[in-house]
N, C-alpha and C positions, 0 to 999 in steps of 0.2 A: 879332575879337580876333584880337591880335597874339600868334601862336606862333613860339617861338624850339624850331627841333629839331637837337639837339646829339649829334656825334660824336666824343667824347671824344678826348685825345691821345693818339697809340702813336707807337712808333718801334722798329725793328726795322731793320738796314742791310742785310740777307738777303731781307725780305721786300718786296714791291710792296702799295701799298694801291689799291683799287679803290672809287666811287661808292657810300656807303652805303646798299643796296638795302631796306632795314627802313623807313629814316626817309625815303626818297622814296618809296615806297609810302604809307606815312602822310601825308604832306605832300602827295601826291596828293590824295589825300581829302578832306583837311582843307581844300584851296582849294576842294574841286568844293560844301562846306559854306559857303563865302562868309567862313573865315580866310585873315589873311595871314599868309603862313609865310615864316619866314626859316633855311633849313639850314648849319649850323655845322659843315664837315667838320677838325678840328682837328688830323687826321692828317696831311691834306693840306699844311696849313697850316704845321704843323713841317716838312713836306718840303721846302716852298716859301721856306722860312724868312723869313715872316712873321710866325713865333710863333717865338720862339727859347727856345731852351732854357735852364733855370738855377731857382733857389728863386724869382724871383718869375712861372714858365710859367702857375701855377694862375689867377693875379691876372689875367695877361694877357688869359689863357681869360674868365673872366670882364668884363673889361671889354669886350672883344668883342662878347659877350651882351648887356650892358645899354645897347650903344649904339644897340640896336634898340627899347627899351624895351618890353620884351617883356610880356605879361599871362600867359604861361602859356609855363614853359620844360620842355623832354622830353629827358631824357637817353636813348639807346641804350645799353645795360650789355653787357659783357663780364666775364669773370671776371678778365684782367686790367687791365681800365679801369675795374675798380671804386672802388678807392679815388682816382684822380684825378677822377672823379664826384661821389664825394661830397665832393671838398676844394673842387670849384668849387661846387657846389652852396651849400653856407657861405658863401661870397662873395660869390653870388649875394644868398641871402637879407640880408645882412648891410646889400649895397646896393641893396635893391628888394624890401622885406618884403612888399609884395603881390600880389606876383606869383607863382602857384601852379607848386611844381616837381614834377614825376611821371618817376618811373622808369619803364623799361622792360628787356624781352629778358630771356634766359637765366637768367644767375645774379641778377636782381633777384624774376624770377617765384618763385625756388624761396626766396627768405629776407627775403620782403617785412616781415612780421612783425618779424622780428630788428632791417630796417633800420630802418621806422619807429618802433621802442622807442627805437632806439639814438642816431638821428639826426633832431631835429624839426625839421632844417631840409627835411626830404621831406615835401610836401602826400600824397601817393599813390604807388601801384606797379599799373601796368597787368601784368596775369598773361598769361602764354600769348600769343596770337592777339593781335595790337593795331590793326588796322584799326578794325572796328567799334567794339569797347571803348573805344578813345582819344577817337576823333571824336565818341562819344557822351558822353565825358568832358569834351572839351574845350567840346561844348554847352552841358553844365549849367554849368560854370564862366562860360560866357560871357553865359548866363541869369542867373548870380546863385545858382544851385544849388549843390548840395553832391554826393557819389557815391553817397548812397543811391538803392538799387533798380538801380545800374548792377554789372551781372554782369561779374565777371572784375578788378574794386579791390579792392583793399588799401587803409584810407585811417584816418586819425586824426580821430576825433570830439574835440575835447579832450585829456585824455590821453590816453584811452582809443583801440585799435586795432582796427578793426574791416578785418573779411574777406568781403566780399561772395561769394555763391554762383557759382562758376565757369560761365565763358559755352561755350554747345557751339561746336565746331570749326565754320569757316564749310566747307557741303558743297562747294559749285560753286567752285574756286578763279577759274574763269574771269569769276564776277561782278564781282571788283576790275578796278580800272581800270588799262589799263599804269601804271605808275612816270613820271614826268614828270621826265623828266632836264633838263630845264632848271631843277632846283630846286639840282642843284649843279653842280659845274664843268666845263665841255667836258671829252669822257675823252682828249681831247690835253694837256691839262694836269695828269694823272694821267700820261700815257706820260711826259712830257717831266720831270715833277718825280721819276721812279722809275728814269729811265732803260731803259727799254722798246725793244724794236723796234718794236710795234705796240701800238696802242690795242686794252685789252682791258673788255670789257663782262661783267655777270653777267646771266645767264639764270637767275631761276630757274622749276624744272622742276617741281617739286613740294615737299611738307612731311610729315613724321614719318618712325616707323622702327616695325616689327614684332617690333622684336628686343627682349630682354631684358639685355645686357650690365651687367653690374653695374658698371662704371664709366662709363656715357653720361646725360646729361640728355638725348638727344634722346629718343628713346622716352619718357620720363615727361615731358617736355613737352608730347608732342603722342597722349598717351593711346595708343601701340603703336597708332595708325592713319595709314594713307598717304592722299593724294589728291597727284593731279598737276592740271597744265591741259592743256587739252587739245594737240595736237598742232596746228590751226589756229593756238591762240593762239601756241603758242612760236614756230614758223615765221613766223606776222605781226611778234611781236616781234622775231626776228633780223633782217629783213629792214627795220622802221623804224629799228633801231639800226645797220645798217651804212650805211641809206641819208643818216640823219640826224643821227649821231652818229658817223661814220666809223669804228666798230667793226672792226676786224681781227683779233679774238680773242674767242675765248665761252668763259666760266666756267659751265658748267651745274651751278645748286647746287640738287644733292639729293644725299641720301647710297645713295637706292635706285633711282638711273637707270634700272640695268640689271635691276632686279626683278624688268618682267615685260616680258619678251622680244619679245612682238607689239607693245609699247608704243612698245617701242626701234627695231625695223623699221619701227614705220610712220611713227615721226621722222624716220629718214636715208632712207628713202626717199623721203616727202617732200621735203626738204632738197635729194635728190637733183634730183626732178621741177619744185623750184622755180626750180633753177640757181641754189642759195643755197650749196654747198659753202665754208664757214671754216674755221678751225682751230678747233678747242674740245678742251678738258679734262673729264672727269667721274671720277666717282667710281664704284666699281663692288664687289661680291663677289666673289670666287673662282670659285664655285660657279655665278653668273648668267650668264657667257658662255663660247663655246666659240670655235674657229677660224675657223668658218662666221661667227657675229656679229660677232666682230671684224671679220674681211674689211671688212662693210657699214659699222661705224662707221669703219674706217679711210676708206672710199671717201667717207663722209659729210664725213668733215673732221676727226676723230677723230684728235690730235697726241699724244694722252698720259692718262693716268689714274691714279687712285690706285686699291691694291688694300689694305683694309682688314687685314692677317693678326694682328697681333696677336701670337702668339706660336708656335714650334715645339713648344711643349710641350703635349703631351694633357692633363696634370693640370693647367695653369693652361689652356688653351681652357674644360675645363670649371669649375674656376672662375671664368671668366669668364663663363659662357655663350656661348661661343661657338661654334654648334654648324656647325665647319667640319674640312672634311680638310685640313691642309696641305699633305699628301702632293700636293695637285695644283699647288700654286705653281708648283714648278720648270715644269712643265708648260706652265702657266698663261703662267708669262712667256717664254716659248719662244715660245709663239704669239704673244704680243703683241709683243715686240720683232722678230720675223719679217715683221710686217706695217707696221713701220717706228714703232713708236708704242711711248715711253719709258715705261713704267711707275713709278711713287712706291710703295715698298713700306712701309708703316706696321708698323714694329713696339713691341712695348711692355714693357720688362724692368722686373724691382722689384716686382712683386704681393707683397701682404704674405703670402702662402703659397708664397711661390717655394723654390725651393733651386738652388743653383749649377746642378744641371746642368739642371732646368728653363730656368735663362737660357741657358748653351751651346745648348742644345737650338734658343734662338731666334735665337742667334751665326749655329748652324753653317748654319739655313735660310736666313738673311742670303746668307751664303758662296755657298751651293750656287744661288741664284738668280742671284747677281751674275755668277758661273762659268754661267750659261745663256745672256746678256745683258744688253746697256746697260740695268739699273736706275737708280732714285734711290730709296736708304735713308734712311728716316725713322726713326730710334731714341731713344724718351723714352721717361721714367720717367712711371709711372701720376699725374695725376692727380685730386684728391679733389673733384670737382665737386659743388656742393650738390642735393640733389632726388634722388644716386643711392644703390642699393644701398650702392654703397664707401663713403660718408660714412656712412651710416646705420648701417653695421656696425664700420666702423674710423674712426671721428671722432674718437674719445676719444683714440686713440695717436697723432697728429699732431704731426711733430716740425716746427722750420724748420733747415735743413742746407744743400738744394743748391736753385738755381732749377732750374725745369721748363719745358718749352716754353711751356705756359699762364701760365708767369710770368713772362715778360720781355717787354719791350716799354715799360716806365718809367720808363728809366732815365736820366732828366734833368738829374741831378748830375752832370758830368763822367764819366758811363759807371757812375753808381749812383745806386739810387734816393735821392729824399729822405728827408730824414730825417724830415719829419712824417709820407710814406707809410708809415717803417717804426715807426712809431709806431702809428699806424693797424692796419697789418697784425696789430702785436704785440695789441694791445688786445682786437682780434674774431679769432677763427680762425674760427669758424664763418660768418663773412662773404665770408672770405680763402681758402677752404681752398686754391685754386690756389696758393698761396704756400709751402705746406706739406709735407713728406713725408710717407709712412708709411715706417718702418722695416722691413726684409726681413729675414729668415731666413738665405737664403742668400748676402749680400754685403750691406757697407758701403755707405752711400749715396752716399760720395764716390767708391769705388770704381764703383758704376751711372754716377756722373755722367761720370766719366771716359771709361765706354762707350759711353754715349748722346749724346758730345760728340766724341766722335774714331772709334769703332770705323767709323762708317759712311765715313769715308777711306779706311780698307783695305778697304773694299766695293767703292768707285769705281774705286782705282786696280790694287789685287793680289790680286781676289777668289778667282783660282784659285791663285796659286803661295801664299797664305794658307791654306786648304783643305789644299793638297797637302800642306802644312809641318805640319797640326796631326794629319792621316792619319801621316805618315810618324814623327814622334816619340809619335803617340799620348799626344797634351796636347789639351787641350782650349782652347773660344779663347779665355776669359776668362783665362784663365794666360798662354798663350803673349804675348796682345794685354800683358796687364800688365809682361810681359817685354821688349816690344817697347819699351812707353812708356820704360822704365829704361834701356834702350839708350841711345834717342834723350836722355833727361835730360840721360846722365852726359855722352854725348859735345858737349852742347850748351852744358854746365856750370850747366844751370839749375837755378835750386829747387824749382821745380811741374812736374811731368810735365805736357807738351805736345804735340799734332802738328801739323804742317802737311804740304801735298804734297811740299816741297822736302825736307822728313824723309825721307819714305817713298823720294822717289828717291835721297835718299843713302846713306841707311842699310839701307834692307829688305836689298838684295840681300847684302850681306857678314852682315847680321844671320842669314840663313836660311843662309848656306853654312858659318858658325862652327856654328848648333847641331847642322847634321848631320855637320861633322865631330866635333865632341865629341860624341855620340852614338854615332859609330863606325858610322852605318848605311851598310849598301852596297847596298842597295836605292834606286828612285826616281832615278837618275845625270838623267833628264830635266826635274828638277825645277828646276836651274840654270836648265836654257832656257826653264821657263815664266817664270821671273823676269827674265830677259832679253828674252820676249818680249813680256813686259806693260810694261816698263822701254819699248821703243822705241815700242811704241801711247804712252803718256805723251810719247815724244820731239818724235812725229809729230803730235800733237795740240796740242801749244803753237802752231803753223802754221795753225790752221783758216783764218783770214782772210789768206791767202798769198794772191799774186797765183799764179793756174793757167791755165794755158794759153794758147794763143792762136789765132787763125784761121793755118793752116796752109797755105798756096798748094801743091796736093801736086805741080803741075807742078814746081815746085821744091824738091822735096827736097833734090836734091845741095848746092844750097848753103846750105841751112839749116843753124846751129849751135846744135845742140839741148841744153838742160841740164835737169839735174832740181830743179822748185823746192822748196820749204823744205819744202811739205807733203810730200812725196814721201821714203820714208826705205827705202833695201834692205839688208836685212841675211842674215846666213847662220847657219844651226843644226843641229847637229848631228844632231837629232831630225825628225822631222814633223811638224812643229808643227799644221797643220791635222789631221792624224789624231786627236793629242792634244786641242785645243780641241774635235771633236768628240764627243769620248768625254766630255769634262766639261760639253759642255752636255748629252748624254744621260744624266747624272749615272753615267758609266761611270771608276772612278778605279784602272787597272792601276797595280801597284805597278815593272811593267819593261817598258821598249820597246825594239826592235832601234833602232841608229843605221841613221839614213836621211837623210840629209843632205839638205834643202833650200833655195832659197834665196825668201826671201821680201820684195813691197814692200808697205808701209805707207803710204797714201794716207788725210790727212785732209780731208775734205771738208768744205763747209757745214755737213752737219747728220749725218755721219754718217763712220766711218772704215770704210775699203776693205780686204781684206788678200790681196794675190795671189801665186800662188805662178807663179816662173820657170824656169825651164830656164837652163842654161850661159852659152847664147850669148844669151837675155836679159841673165843677169847682167852679162855682160861687156860687152854694148851698151849700157844702162843706165849702167854705172861710166864709160864713156869721155863718153857727155857731160856735161859740164863749162861749155859754153856756147862753148868755147875753137876745136873745130876743126868743120867740117862734115860732114855725112854721110858723102860719098864721103873725106874722110879718114880717117875712124872707121872705113868698110868697108875703109879699106885699111890699116888696122894688126889688122883681127879676120879679116881672107883666110888668113893662114900656118895659122892654127888651126882654123880653123871653112868653110873655104874652097876646099881641094884637090880635093873635086871635083867641084868648078862650075866653068866658063869665070867669067873674073873679071869681066867687065858682068855676067853674072848672079849673081855673088855680091854684085855693087854693090844692082845693083834689089831684089835680096832685102834686105837691109839696107835701102834709102830705104821700103820698104812695110813692115817693121819697125820702123821710127822713127814710118812713118804713122801704125801701128797702136798704137804706144804713148803716142803726141800724143793720137789719139782716147780711150785711159785715162785721159787729163789724167796721165801719168807726167812727160810730157818737158812743156819750153815752150821759148823762144826768141825772137829774132830772126831777120829774112831779110835778106838784104839789099836796096839799092833795084834793082826790076826796071828793067833796061838797055833795055827794049821801052816805058817809061812814056812815052804819047805818040806811039808808033806802034801800027799794027794786030796785034794779038795773033793769032795762029792756034790756036786752042783743040788741045790736047793728049789 
């Protein structure tokens, strides 16, 4: 039987895409049963330009599928891609009416009956886990039978819709074959199409969720059970993907990866024993890791992780049934960043029972964690997913107002959704809940949308300054942010509020100074210095890829003409910024500090920022390093101020040593003149 497995079109410029692991798993099982399988990754085709966007996109997708003359067409569906799926399915049905069309995935599983009733082009829906169910369904179709008796299938019998009993979950995931990556394009094609520095592979670690959050369909899909693959299977798959597919990084797909400590420890230790340390990313709860486990994970290759925080409001956490103490987040962020890992922090604002103070509690928590270390904040509005308690309790209140994280990605008409998709969404709210919103009593949806889209930028660029400004003015983050947006809008003479990094760099310092002056605030004098500190961080970050350092011949330092590279910046402050930043990292916010001038060197490396305090001599030495003078010439300039109590030769030697030390720190680079002894015997010094 000719089977077409379809990953529907989706495009978001800020997201990368990976091979569709679920379809590869299905395709592997089908091939073992003798079916001919063709996998269509239309997300990759869009990225590569093989599928041009526009009103005819769905027709082109259908023609790609029809060229394979399939007997069975199966779509992997998500909430965002449900409209494209149904549009393409209708076109395939018109051109090849004898082909069977089947849907699977989270969204289809929860709206199977409504989908079959509203769209006659769909023959069946595979609910839940698909490897066994879909293989049995394909076998039945190939034998000329229908889906009768196949557990986990909803289907159409004439005009009636039948829902067969649920299928038991697979007890032992290791019984599933390793996904055959040859079904999809090579990982290198995905890397090039997305402009990634290395090839990324998905490693499915497990399935399920034991929790009962009101907005999540994951636990409902997997009946609040969890299952993992064995460590041996996972490590073997990692090795295979590295050696055969060139995987340079792994995305560990399992929301409960750190739920069982012994499993994580066994996985990390096995990776280390097998010499398979490769960068990987995972998802974790706050309460299932600690400093010791984070250290082991980092040693085994973990580069980043996502913490699902959701809210800083205890009331909201109780509403969504998230049993976690948000108070542990700042400390966990500090522990994570100290290991060199950058955590993604997921927050949700605008639940249907939230007041402004609940939303502000979440924004404050985001600022506090941003002040503790380098984080990647993700702020989004709640999405009403089928099958969730949120949908059951509030589904009748849905309105269409703003786009959320889970409604973006199908803007195929010059940055807008196709008119046909808009009509489809409006006609079937129950099927396309992710494109709708729930009103929030504490804040208008438009204000929530602005916060979700732009507040993470403030957390990334000025978390400490913004937090201190809120404290100094005794004003909530949402109100202060609204004022800042309005300041930027007026300065740029824009009709609508918006924010970008250049706006923050250009306007935030003046905005903060003006508000403090208007308030007549006498304390918090160090706040302006914190703004300057974070501005210098932004200045030096622009030069992350600058050429740094060179191999300096320590025997010839006297003739070296050192200079600061572009990724090194020297700045002076009236207050002890390292001490202030240390207090912020510990959650301490004193109103006043004594003046204590310091000089700091900011250096942006390939992966991280370094800030180093230097004394006055180090300041003046670095300041003289412009690439025009030799070290000895610089020493001669500094001698009157710093060398009076030393012999001239001794001071010059000290300057050479200091310059060498600064070079080792990668604060200096520069060229040396050609060695006049080239070609002659050199006596080691």
